N, C-alpha and C positions, 0 to 999 in steps of 0.2 A: 318717430315720435317728435322730432324737431319740426317737421313740416306741419304736423298737427297743431302745434303751439302757434306757429306762424299764421295758420289759417284762422285759429281762434282770435289771435290778435287783430288780424285784418277784419274779421267779422265785427269785433267790438269797435274798431276804428270807424267802420262804415256806419254802425249804429249811432255813434257819437256825431259823426259828420252829418248824417241825415237829420238828427234831432236839432243840431245847431242850424242847419240850413232851413229848417221849418220854423224855428223860434226867432231867429235874427230879423226876418222881415217885419215882425211886429214892432220892432224898435226903430224902424226907419219911417220917416214922415210919409204920409199917404201919397203926396205928389211924386215922390221918388220911387214908389213901388210899382213899376210898370210890369214886372214879370211875376208878381205874386199869384195872379190868376193861373198862369201857366204852371207854376209850381204846385198849386192845389189840384189841378187837373192830373198832374203826374204823380200825386201822392199815392194812389193805389199801386202804381208800378213800383215806386220806391219801397213800399211796404212789402210787395211781393218779392222784390229782389232780396230784401233782408231775410224774409222767411225762407226763400230758396237757398240762400247762403247758409242760413242756420241749419237747414236740412242736410246740406252737403257737409258742413263742418262736423256736425254731431251724428251723421249717418242715420237720419230719421226720414222715413218715407212719409211725406206730407202731401196729400192730394194724389194726383196721378202724374205719370210721366208726360202726358200730352200737355198738361197745364204748364209744366216747367219748360217744355220745349217752346211753347208760345211766349212765356216770360223771357226766355233767352232771346228769341227773335225780336221781341219788343224792346229789350234792353239794347241790342245792337242797333236797331233802327232809331231809338231815342238818342243814343250817343252820336250817331251819324247826323241826325237832325240838329242836335245841340252844336256840334262842331261846324256845321254849315251855317247856322244862324250866327254863331260867334264870328266866323270868318267874313260873313257878308254884312253884318251890322257895324262892325268896327272898321273905319276907314284906315287903310294902312298908312296913310300920310300922318295920321294923328299919333299913332304909337309905333309905327314901323312894322313892316311885314315880318321881320325876324321875331318881334315880340309875339305876334299872333301865332307864328309857327311854334315857338317855344312853349306857349301856353297850351296849344293843341297837343304837342308831344307829351308834356307833363300830364295833362288830363288823360290821354289815352294810356300812358304808362301806369297811371294810378287805377284805371278801370280794367286793365287787362286781367288782374286776378279775379275780379268780379265775373268777367266773361268766362274765364277758365272754370271757376267754381260752378257757375250756372250751367255751362256746357257739360261739365263732368257729371253734375247732378242729374241733368235731363237725359243725356245720351250715353254716358259711360257706366254709371253705377247700376248695372243690370241686376246684380245679386241683391242689392237693396230693394229693388222693386219686385223681384220674385219672392222675397221673404214677406213683403207687405201684402201680397195677394194670395 
């Protein structure tokens, strides 16, 4: 029961962080919003991640397993691409390579539960999918 509460808390934290991440760019001057288009393109993936996490936390079969397997793969690829862009765009001489490594480790540590939830939902929750069909 304790894990179930932690998963619900993580789900609501991710919802709040996604909403904040989508609203805050509108308060930044247009010349400073270089990544807003990229965030809007990734909006369907972020929504799908939240829906998949909701399905996992509340044990609801939404869509098909194949969709969530693709969402899981896209999530892993998007995270890898985000880390690559972050590491290549910021010059280590400006902030130091240790800062870049710490930010990457914290980001990955924060996203690991998302990966575990989506993976479990897509590949491990077979009884949920058998009940749905």
